Biopython code that builds the backbone (N, CA, C, O; Angstrom):
import numpy as np
from Bio.PDB.StructureBuilder import StructureBuilder

atoms = [
    (1, "MET", "N", (-15.981, -9.403, -9.817)),
    (1, "MET", "CA", (-14.915, -8.459, -9.586)),
    (1, "MET", "C", (-14.962, -8.011, -8.130)),
    (1, "MET", "O", (-16.032, -7.738, -7.585)),
    (2, "THR", "N", (-13.803, -7.939, -7.516)),
    (2, "THR", "CA", (-13.681, -7.513, -6.130)),
    (2, "THR", "C", (-13.790, -6.005, -6.032)),
    (2, "THR", "O", (-13.173, -5.276, -6.809)),
    (3, "LYS", "N", (-14.581, -5.539, -5.070)),
    (3, "LYS", "CA", (-14.655, -4.109, -4.807)),
    (3, "LYS", "C", (-13.841, -3.814, -3.565)),
    (3, "LYS", "O", (-13.928, -4.528, -2.566)),
    (4, "ILE", "N", (-13.055, -2.765, -3.633)),
    (4, "ILE", "CA", (-12.230, -2.361, -2.501)),
    (4, "ILE", "C", (-12.595, -0.943, -2.130)),
    (4, "ILE", "O", (-12.626, -0.063, -2.991)),
    (5, "PHE", "N", (-12.874, -0.709, -0.856)),
    (5, "PHE", "CA", (-13.148, 0.630, -0.361)),
    (5, "PHE", "C", (-11.839, 1.208, 0.125)),
    (5, "PHE", "O", (-11.221, 0.666, 1.041)),
    (6, "LEU", "N", (-11.417, 2.285, -0.467)),
    (6, "LEU", "CA", (-10.147, 2.916, -0.151)),
    (6, "LEU", "C", (-10.362, 4.045, 0.844)),
    (6, "LEU", "O", (-11.167, 4.946, 0.610)),
    (7, "VAL", "N", (-9.646, 3.989, 1.943)),
    (7, "VAL", "CA", (-9.727, 5.035, 2.954)),
    (7, "VAL", "C", (-8.486, 5.910, 2.819)),
    (7, "VAL", "O", (-7.358, 5.430, 2.929)),
    (8, "VAL", "N", (-8.710, 7.191, 2.580)),
    (8, "VAL", "CA", (-7.625, 8.158, 2.485)),
    (8, "VAL", "C", (-7.820, 9.116, 3.654)),
    (8, "VAL", "O", (-8.612, 10.054, 3.561)),
    (9, "PRO", "N", (-7.103, 8.887, 4.757)),
    (9, "PRO", "CA", (-7.395, 9.648, 5.967)),
    (9, "PRO", "C", (-7.154, 11.144, 5.879)),
    (9, "PRO", "O", (-7.717, 11.900, 6.671)),
    (10, "ASP", "N", (-6.333, 11.593, 4.939)),
    (10, "ASP", "CA", (-6.047, 13.020, 4.879)),
    (10, "ASP", "C", (-6.842, 13.751, 3.798)),
    (10, "ASP", "O", (-6.649, 14.950, 3.598)),
    (11, "ALA", "N", (-7.719, 13.053, 3.111)),
    (11, "ALA", "CA", (-8.498, 13.682, 2.034)),
    (11, "ALA", "C", (-9.948, 13.854, 2.473)),
    (11, "ALA", "O", (-10.507, 12.966, 3.118)),
    (12, "PRO", "N", (-10.565, 14.986, 2.130)),
    (12, "PRO", "CA", (-11.996, 15.163, 2.436)),
    (12, "PRO", "C", (-12.824, 14.099, 1.710)),
    (12, "PRO", "O", (-12.487, 13.702, 0.594)),
    (13, "VAL", "N", (-13.886, 13.648, 2.334)),
    (13, "VAL", "CA", (-14.734, 12.597, 1.763)),
    (13, "VAL", "C", (-15.207, 12.967, 0.367)),
    (13, "VAL", "O", (-15.292, 12.097, -0.500)),
    (14, "GLU", "N", (-15.517, 14.230, 0.130)),
    (14, "GLU", "CA", (-16.002, 14.650, -1.193)),
    (14, "GLU", "C", (-14.952, 14.382, -2.268)),
    (14, "GLU", "O", (-15.299, 13.987, -3.381)),
    (15, "ASP", "N", (-13.667, 14.591, -1.950)),
    (15, "ASP", "CA", (-12.594, 14.360, -2.911)),
    (15, "ASP", "C", (-12.386, 12.873, -3.165)),
    (15, "ASP", "O", (-12.159, 12.467, -4.305)),
    (16, "VAL", "N", (-12.462, 12.060, -2.120)),
    (16, "VAL", "CA", (-12.263, 10.617, -2.257)),
    (16, "VAL", "C", (-13.355, 10.015, -3.136)),
    (16, "VAL", "O", (-13.080, 9.126, -3.941)),
    (17, "ALA", "N", (-14.582, 10.488, -2.991)),
    (17, "ALA", "CA", (-15.698, 9.955, -3.771)),
    (17, "ALA", "C", (-15.507, 10.177, -5.262)),
    (17, "ALA", "O", (-16.073, 9.436, -6.066)),
    (18, "GLN", "N", (-14.726, 11.173, -5.653)),
    (18, "GLN", "CA", (-14.531, 11.476, -7.065)),
    (18, "GLN", "C", (-13.341, 10.750, -7.680)),
    (18, "GLN", "O", (-13.127, 10.841, -8.889)),
    (19, "LEU", "N", (-12.553, 10.022, -6.864)),
    (19, "LEU", "CA", (-11.394, 9.317, -7.396)),
    (19, "LEU", "C", (-11.831, 8.191, -8.328)),
    (19, "LEU", "O", (-12.774, 7.463, -8.020)),
    (20, "LYS", "N", (-11.169, 8.049, -9.437)),
    (20, "LYS", "CA", (-11.468, 6.991, -10.398)),
    (20, "LYS", "C", (-10.242, 6.087, -10.514)),
    (20, "LYS", "O", (-9.112, 6.571, -10.567)),
    (21, "SER", "N", (-10.469, 4.783, -10.552)),
    (21, "SER", "CA", (-9.379, 3.836, -10.698)),
    (21, "SER", "C", (-8.986, 3.710, -12.161)),
    (21, "SER", "O", (-9.843, 3.668, -13.044)),
    (22, "SER", "N", (-7.672, 3.649, -12.410)),
    (22, "SER", "CA", (-7.203, 3.444, -13.777)),
    (22, "SER", "C", (-6.826, 1.986, -14.007)),
    (22, "SER", "O", (-6.435, 1.613, -15.113)),
    (23, "ARG", "N", (-6.941, 1.157, -12.963)),
    (23, "ARG", "CA", (-6.611, -0.258, -13.076)),
    (23, "ARG", "C", (-7.790, -1.098, -12.601)),
    (23, "ARG", "O", (-8.519, -0.705, -11.690)),
    (24, "THR", "N", (-7.967, -2.253, -13.227)),
    (24, "THR", "CA", (-8.981, -3.194, -12.763)),
    (24, "THR", "C", (-8.300, -4.516, -12.435)),
    (24, "THR", "O", (-7.266, -4.845, -13.016)),
    (25, "LEU", "N", (-8.871, -5.266, -11.516)),
    (25, "LEU", "CA", (-8.273, -6.521, -11.087)),
    (25, "LEU", "C", (-8.758, -7.715, -11.892)),
    (25, "LEU", "O", (-7.983, -8.633, -12.160)),
    (26, "GLY", "N", (-10.019, -7.718, -12.279)),
    (26, "GLY", "CA", (-10.557, -8.875, -12.987)),
    (26, "GLY", "C", (-10.391, -10.122, -12.146)),
    (26, "GLY", "O", (-10.709, -10.118, -10.957)),
    (27, "ASP", "N", (-9.894, -11.192, -12.754)),
    (27, "ASP", "CA", (-9.713, -12.453, -12.043)),
    (27, "ASP", "C", (-8.362, -12.569, -11.349)),
    (27, "ASP", "O", (-8.163, -13.457, -10.519)),
    (28, "ARG", "N", (-7.451, -11.692, -11.678)),
    (28, "ARG", "CA", (-6.140, -11.803, -11.050)),
    (28, "ARG", "C", (-6.169, -11.178, -9.657)),
    (28, "ARG", "O", (-7.129, -10.504, -9.284)),
    (29, "GLY", "N", (-5.121, -11.410, -8.910)),
    (29, "GLY", "CA", (-5.043, -10.877, -7.562)),
    (29, "GLY", "C", (-4.388, -9.514, -7.524)),
    (29, "GLY", "O", (-4.001, -8.950, -8.548)),
    (30, "ILE", "N", (-4.280, -9.014, -6.336)),
    (30, "ILE", "CA", (-3.700, -7.697, -6.095)),
    (30, "ILE", "C", (-2.176, -7.806, -6.032)),
    (30, "ILE", "O", (-1.628, -8.717, -5.411)),
    (31, "ARG", "N", (-1.516, -6.872, -6.677)),
    (31, "ARG", "CA", (-0.071, -6.713, -6.497)),
    (31, "ARG", "C", (0.080, -5.680, -5.384)),
    (31, "ARG", "O", (-0.111, -4.483, -5.600)),
    (32, "LEU", "N", (0.421, -6.156, -4.203)),
    (32, "LEU", "CA", (0.440, -5.319, -3.006)),
    (32, "LEU", "C", (1.814, -4.695, -2.811)),
    (32, "LEU", "O", (2.821, -5.403, -2.810)),
    (33, "GLY", "N", (1.863, -3.387, -2.648)),
    (33, "GLY", "CA", (3.093, -2.677, -2.350)),
    (33, "GLY", "C", (3.102, -2.265, -0.890)),
    (33, "GLY", "O", (2.062, -1.922, -0.327)),
    (34, "VAL", "N", (4.279, -2.300, -0.278)),
    (34, "VAL", "CA", (4.418, -1.950, 1.130)),
    (34, "VAL", "C", (5.595, -0.991, 1.275)),
    (34, "VAL", "O", (6.703, -1.279, 0.821)),
    (35, "LEU", "N", (5.344, 0.148, 1.912)),
    (35, "LEU", "CA", (6.400, 1.123, 2.171)),
    (35, "LEU", "C", (6.583, 1.250, 3.675)),
    (35, "LEU", "O", (5.720, 1.778, 4.377)),
    (36, "ASP", "N", (7.707, 0.764, 4.155)),
    (36, "ASP", "CA", (8.062, 0.803, 5.576)),
    (36, "ASP", "C", (8.829, 2.098, 5.827)),
    (36, "ASP", "O", (9.814, 2.377, 5.145)),
    (37, "ASN", "N", (8.386, 2.886, 6.796)),
    (37, "ASN", "CA", (9.033, 4.183, 7.039)),
    (37, "ASN", "C", (10.236, 4.090, 7.969)),
    (37, "ASN", "O", (10.820, 5.116, 8.318)),
    (38, "SER", "N", (10.614, 2.895, 8.373)),
    (38, "SER", "CA", (11.802, 2.626, 9.198)),
    (38, "SER", "C", (11.643, 2.953, 10.677)),
    (38, "SER", "O", (12.620, 2.882, 11.423)),
    (39, "LYS", "N", (10.451, 3.305, 11.117)),
    (39, "LYS", "CA", (10.260, 3.524, 12.557)),
    (39, "LYS", "C", (10.223, 2.165, 13.259)),
    (39, "LYS", "O", (9.916, 1.140, 12.650)),
    (40, "ALA", "N", (10.541, 2.185, 14.539)),
    (40, "ALA", "CA", (10.520, 0.964, 15.324)),
    (40, "ALA", "C", (9.129, 0.330, 15.262)),
    (40, "ALA", "O", (8.120, 1.013, 15.437)),
    (41, "ASN", "N", (9.088, -0.943, 15.017)),
    (41, "ASN", "CA", (7.869, -1.750, 14.972)),
    (41, "ASN", "C", (6.998, -1.536, 13.744)),
    (41, "ASN", "O", (5.949, -2.170, 13.630)),
    (42, "ALA", "N", (7.397, -0.663, 12.819)),
    (42, "ALA", "CA", (6.604, -0.486, 11.598)),
    (42, "ALA", "C", (6.560, -1.789, 10.811)),
    (42, "ALA", "O", (5.533, -2.126, 10.222)),
    (43, "ASP", "N", (7.675, -2.525, 10.797)),
    (43, "ASP", "CA", (7.694, -3.793, 10.068)),
    (43, "ASP", "C", (6.719, -4.797, 10.667)),
    (43, "ASP", "O", (6.089, -5.557, 9.932)),
    (44, "HIS", "N", (6.586, -4.811, 11.994)),
    (44, "HIS", "CA", (5.634, -5.718, 12.638)),
    (44, "HIS", "C", (4.189, -5.338, 12.286)),
    (44, "HIS", "O", (3.370, -6.201, 11.970)),
    (45, "LEU", "N", (3.894, -4.045, 12.345)),
    (45, "LEU", "CA", (2.559, -3.565, 11.989)),
    (45, "LEU", "C", (2.233, -3.890, 10.537)),
    (45, "LEU", "O", (1.132, -4.353, 10.239)),
    (46, "LEU", "N", (3.171, -3.653, 9.641)),
    (46, "LEU", "CA", (2.940, -3.928, 8.222)),
    (46, "LEU", "C", (2.740, -5.421, 7.971)),
    (46, "LEU", "O", (1.895, -5.802, 7.161)),
    (47, "ASN", "N", (3.505, -6.264, 8.651)),
    (47, "ASN", "CA", (3.319, -7.715, 8.488)),
    (47, "ASN", "C", (1.932, -8.152, 8.947)),
    (47, "ASN", "O", (1.322, -9.022, 8.327)),
    (48, "LEU", "N", (1.433, -7.559, 10.020)),
    (48, "LEU", "CA", (0.068, -7.867, 10.470)),
    (48, "LEU", "C", (-0.963, -7.438, 9.433)),
    (48, "LEU", "O", (-1.927, -8.157, 9.168)),
    (49, "ILE", "N", (-0.751, -6.262, 8.851)),
    (49, "ILE", "CA", (-1.669, -5.761, 7.829)),
    (49, "ILE", "C", (-1.621, -6.661, 6.594)),
    (49, "ILE", "O", (-2.665, -6.995, 6.033)),
    (50, "ILE", "N", (-0.426, -7.053, 6.167)),
    (50, "ILE", "CA", (-0.284, -7.928, 4.997)),
    (50, "ILE", "C", (-1.015, -9.240, 5.225)),
    (50, "ILE", "O", (-1.746, -9.702, 4.348)),
    (51, "GLU", "N", (-0.829, -9.844, 6.389)),
    (51, "GLU", "CA", (-1.504, -11.112, 6.680)),
    (51, "GLU", "C", (-3.024, -10.942, 6.675)),
    (51, "GLU", "O", (-3.747, -11.819, 6.202)),
    (52, "GLY", "N", (-3.504, -9.822, 7.198)),
    (52, "GLY", "CA", (-4.943, -9.550, 7.191)),
    (52, "GLY", "C", (-5.487, -9.374, 5.778)),
    (52, "GLY", "O", (-6.565, -9.873, 5.456)),
    (53, "VAL", "N", (-4.747, -8.670, 4.945)),
    (53, "VAL", "CA", (-5.166, -8.470, 3.552)),
    (53, "VAL", "C", (-5.175, -9.806, 2.818)),
    (53, "VAL", "O", (-6.084, -10.076, 2.032)),
    (54, "LYS", "N", (-4.167, -10.647, 3.068)),
    (54, "LYS", "CA", (-4.093, -11.964, 2.411)),
    (54, "LYS", "C", (-5.274, -12.856, 2.775)),
    (54, "LYS", "O", (-5.688, -13.696, 1.975)),
    (55, "LYS", "N", (-5.820, -12.678, 3.979)),
    (55, "LYS", "CA", (-6.980, -13.469, 4.401)),
    (55, "LYS", "C", (-8.245, -13.042, 3.668)),
    (55, "LYS", "O", (-9.159, -13.847, 3.491)),
    (56, "GLU", "N", (-8.309, -11.781, 3.239)),
    (56, "GLU", "CA", (-9.523, -11.238, 2.634)),
    (56, "GLU", "C", (-9.493, -11.191, 1.107)),
    (56, "GLU", "O", (-10.542, -11.246, 0.465)),
    (57, "PHE", "N", (-8.294, -11.089, 0.520)),
    (57, "PHE", "CA", (-8.168, -10.884, -0.919)),
    (57, "PHE", "C", (-7.116, -11.812, -1.506)),
    (57, "PHE", "O", (-6.224, -12.287, -0.803)),
    (58, "LYS", "N", (-7.233, -12.061, -2.791)),
    (58, "LYS", "CA", (-6.214, -12.825, -3.500)),
    (58, "LYS", "C", (-5.036, -11.887, -3.769)),
    (58, "LYS", "O", (-5.201, -10.828, -4.375)),
    (59, "ILE", "N", (-3.853, -12.286, -3.312)),
    (59, "ILE", "CA", (-2.646, -11.482, -3.476)),
    (59, "ILE", "C", (-1.711, -12.222, -4.428)),
    (59, "ILE", "O", (-1.314, -13.356, -4.159)),
    (60, "ASP", "N", (-1.362, -11.579, -5.542)),
    (60, "ASP", "CA", (-0.425, -12.186, -6.491)),
    (60, "ASP", "C", (1.023, -11.969, -6.062)),
    (60, "ASP", "O", (1.855, -12.863, -6.213)),
    (61, "SER", "N", (1.329, -10.785, -5.527)),
    (61, "SER", "CA", (2.706, -10.495, -5.131)),
    (61, "SER", "C", (2.717, -9.404, -4.075)),
    (61, "SER", "O", (1.776, -8.620, -3.948)),
    (62, "VAL", "N", (3.806, -9.375, -3.324)),
    (62, "VAL", "CA", (4.031, -8.327, -2.332)),
    (62, "VAL", "C", (5.401, -7.719, -2.606)),
    (62, "VAL", "O", (6.410, -8.424, -2.598)),
    (63, "VAL", "N", (5.435, -6.419, -2.848)),
    (63, "VAL", "CA", (6.681, -5.692, -3.080)),
    (63, "VAL", "C", (6.916, -4.816, -1.860)),
    (63, "VAL", "O", (6.105, -3.946, -1.545)),
    (64, "MET", "N", (8.037, -5.051, -1.172)),
    (64, "MET", "CA", (8.331, -4.286, 0.041)),
    (64, "MET", "C", (9.503, -3.354, -0.194)),
    (64, "MET", "O", (10.523, -3.744, -0.761)),
    (65, "LYS", "N", (9.344, -2.129, 0.245)),
    (65, "LYS", "CA", (10.414, -1.122, 0.197)),
    (65, "LYS", "C", (10.538, -0.536, 1.602)),
    (65, "LYS", "O", (9.539, -0.353, 2.298)),
    (66, "ARG", "N", (11.760, -0.245, 2.009)),
    (66, "ARG", "CA", (12.006, 0.340, 3.339)),
    (66, "ARG", "C", (12.844, 1.599, 3.181)),
    (66, "ARG", "O", (13.925, 1.577, 2.592)),
    (67, "LYS", "N", (12.327, 2.691, 3.717)),
    (67, "LYS", "CA", (13.081, 3.941, 3.684)),
    (67, "LYS", "C", (14.333, 3.793, 4.541)),
    (67, "LYS", "O", (14.304, 3.084, 5.547)),
    (68, "PRO", "N", (15.436, 4.449, 4.166)),
    (68, "PRO", "CA", (16.653, 4.339, 4.966)),
    (68, "PRO", "C", (16.534, 5.011, 6.337)),
    (68, "PRO", "O", (17.234, 4.628, 7.275)),
    (69, "ALA", "N", (15.669, 5.994, 6.458)),
    (69, "ALA", "CA", (15.473, 6.690, 7.732)),
    (69, "ALA", "C", (14.064, 7.265, 7.770)),
    (69, "ALA", "O", (13.547, 7.727, 6.753)),
    (70, "SER", "N", (13.446, 7.235, 8.946)),
    (70, "SER", "CA", (12.071, 7.722, 9.063)),
    (70, "SER", "C", (11.953, 9.220, 8.823)),
    (70, "SER", "O", (10.887, 9.707, 8.446)),
    (71, "SER", "N", (13.031, 9.948, 9.038)),
    (71, "SER", "CA", (12.989, 11.403, 8.888)),
    (71, "SER", "C", (13.210, 11.862, 7.447)),
    (71, "SER", "O", (13.131, 13.055, 7.156)),
    (72, "ARG", "N", (13.484, 10.924, 6.553)),
    (72, "ARG", "CA", (13.734, 11.270, 5.154)),
    (72, "ARG", "C", (12.611, 10.730, 4.281)),
    (72, "ARG", "O", (12.050, 9.675, 4.576)),
    (73, "PRO", "N", (12.278, 11.437, 3.215)),
    (73, "PRO", "CA", (11.225, 10.943, 2.323)),
    (73, "PRO", "C", (11.700, 9.728, 1.528)),
    (73, "PRO", "O", (12.901, 9.502, 1.379)),
    (74, "ALA", "N", (10.758, 8.962, 1.028)),
    (74, "ALA", "CA", (11.091, 7.859, 0.134)),
    (74, "ALA", "C", (11.716, 8.440, -1.127)),
    (74, "ALA", "O", (11.340, 9.524, -1.573)),
    (75, "THR", "N", (12.664, 7.720, -1.695)),
    (75, "THR", "CA", (13.319, 8.210, -2.905)),
    (75, "THR", "C", (12.365, 8.124, -4.095)),
    (75, "THR", "O", (11.414, 7.342, -4.088)),
    (76, "ASP", "N", (12.630, 8.927, -5.100)),
    (76, "ASP", "CA", (11.827, 8.863, -6.324)),
    (76, "ASP", "C", (11.883, 7.459, -6.925)),
    (76, "ASP", "O", (10.883, 6.956, -7.438)),
    (77, "GLN", "N", (13.057, 6.835, -6.859)),
    (77, "GLN", "CA", (13.200, 5.478, -7.403)),
    (77, "GLN", "C", (12.287, 4.496, -6.677)),
    (77, "GLN", "O", (11.628, 3.678, -7.318)),
    (78, "MET", "N", (12.237, 4.567, -5.338)),
    (78, "MET", "CA", (11.346, 3.693, -4.561)),
    (78, "MET", "C", (9.889, 3.897, -4.965)),
    (78, "MET", "O", (9.156, 2.935, -5.196)),
    (79, "LEU", "N", (9.483, 5.150, -5.047)),
    (79, "LEU", "CA", (8.097, 5.462, -5.387)),
    (79, "LEU", "C", (7.767, 5.023, -6.807)),
    (79, "LEU", "O", (6.674, 4.515, -7.058)),
    (80, "ASP", "N", (8.695, 5.213, -7.737)),
    (80, "ASP", "CA", (8.477, 4.773, -9.118)),
    (80, "ASP", "C", (8.339, 3.255, -9.193)),
    (80, "ASP", "O", (7.486, 2.746, -9.920)),
    (81, "GLU", "N", (9.174, 2.527, -8.445)),
    (81, "GLU", "CA", (9.101, 1.070, -8.441)),
    (81, "GLU", "C", (7.777, 0.595, -7.858)),
    (81, "GLU", "O", (7.160, -0.328, -8.389)),
    (82, "LEU", "N", (7.342, 1.216, -6.774)),
    (82, "LEU", "CA", (6.056, 0.848, -6.186)),
    (82, "LEU", "C", (4.909, 1.134, -7.149)),
    (82, "LEU", "O", (3.991, 0.324, -7.279)),
    (83, "ALA", "N", (4.955, 2.272, -7.819)),
    (83, "ALA", "CA", (3.902, 2.621, -8.777)),
    (83, "ALA", "C", (3.858, 1.628, -9.937)),
    (83, "ALA", "O", (2.783, 1.310, -10.446)),
    (84, "LYS", "N", (5.011, 1.146, -10.347)),
    (84, "LYS", "CA", (5.093, 0.216, -11.476)),
    (84, "LYS", "C", (4.703, -1.214, -11.084)),
    (84, "LYS", "O", (4.065, -1.920, -11.865)),
    (85, "GLU", "N", (5.086, -1.638, -9.877)),
    (85, "GLU", "CA", (4.960, -3.031, -9.477)),
    (85, "GLU", "C", (3.759, -3.337, -8.589)),
    (85, "GLU", "O", (3.521, -4.501, -8.267)),
    (86, "ALA", "N", (2.993, -2.318, -8.184)),
    (86, "ALA", "CA", (1.900, -2.550, -7.235)),
    (86, "ALA", "C", (0.605, -1.894, -7.699)),
    (86, "ALA", "O", (0.614, -0.843, -8.340)),
    (87, "ASP", "N", (-0.510, -2.542, -7.360)),
    (87, "ASP", "CA", (-1.833, -1.976, -7.609)),
    (87, "ASP", "C", (-2.283, -1.131, -6.425)),
    (87, "ASP", "O", (-3.081, -0.205, -6.579)),
    (88, "LEU", "N", (-1.773, -1.453, -5.261)),
    (88, "LEU", "CA", (-2.179, -0.832, -4.003)),
    (88, "LEU", "C", (-0.948, -0.758, -3.116)),
    (88, "LEU", "O", (-0.202, -1.732, -3.016)),
    (89, "VAL", "N", (-0.722, 0.388, -2.469)),
    (89, "VAL", "CA", (0.429, 0.530, -1.583)),
    (89, "VAL", "C", (-0.042, 0.870, -0.180)),
    (89, "VAL", "O", (-0.886, 1.743, 0.021)),
    (90, "ILE", "N", (0.527, 0.157, 0.786)),
    (90, "ILE", "CA", (0.237, 0.391, 2.203)),
    (90, "ILE", "C", (1.492, 0.967, 2.833)),
    (90, "ILE", "O", (2.595, 0.471, 2.606)),
    (91, "SER", "N", (1.320, 2.008, 3.617)),
    (91, "SER", "CA", (2.437, 2.568, 4.368)),
    (91, "SER", "C", (1.998, 2.679, 5.824)),
    (91, "SER", "O", (0.826, 2.923, 6.111)),
    (92, "ALA", "N", (2.943, 2.499, 6.734)),
    (92, "ALA", "CA", (2.573, 2.563, 8.150)),
    (92, "ALA", "C", (3.687, 3.188, 8.955)),
    (92, "ALA", "O", (4.863, 3.117, 8.599)),
    (93, "MET", "N", (3.285, 3.801, 10.051)),
    (93, "MET", "CA", (4.227, 4.338, 11.024)),
    (93, "MET", "C", (3.955, 3.629, 12.342)),
    (93, "MET", "O", (2.814, 3.279, 12.644)),
    (94, "ALA", "N", (4.996, 3.420, 13.116)),
    (94, "ALA", "CA", (4.814, 2.787, 14.426)),
    (94, "ALA", "C", (5.956, 3.200, 15.336)),
    (94, "ALA", "O", (6.956, 3.756, 14.882)),
    (95, "ASP", "N", (5.806, 2.935, 16.573)),
    (95, "ASP", "CA", (6.849, 3.150, 17.583)),
    (95, "ASP", "C", (6.724, 2.123, 18.672)),
    (95, "ASP", "O", (7.509, 2.130, 19.620)),
]
sb = StructureBuilder()
sb.init_structure("model")
sb.init_model(0)
sb.init_chain("A")
sb.init_seg("    ")
for serial, (resi, resn, name, xyz) in enumerate(atoms, 1):
    if name == "N":
        sb.init_residue(resn, " ", resi, " ")
    sb.init_atom(name, np.array(xyz, "f"), 0.0, 1.0, " ", f" {name:<3s}", serial, name[0])
structure = sb.get_structure()
């Protein structure tokens, strides 16, 4: 089984250590979710991250969502779809 270390930059280390996963990967690959915040070059940064993840882990699928504007939050529908279709979601900002 693959172990993944999750970095949550806005959470205290003590809180991250207590997080428990409700999903296991087993022999299948990761269903990777990507949330693009619509800033300039965010798509380029996310593509680099996706390619890097693909080199290290087995990826079964990639689900990409793009916010209509960087100043607006992702819609509930987008977030629900990502939660349903992905095991892990990456979001990035760039300029």
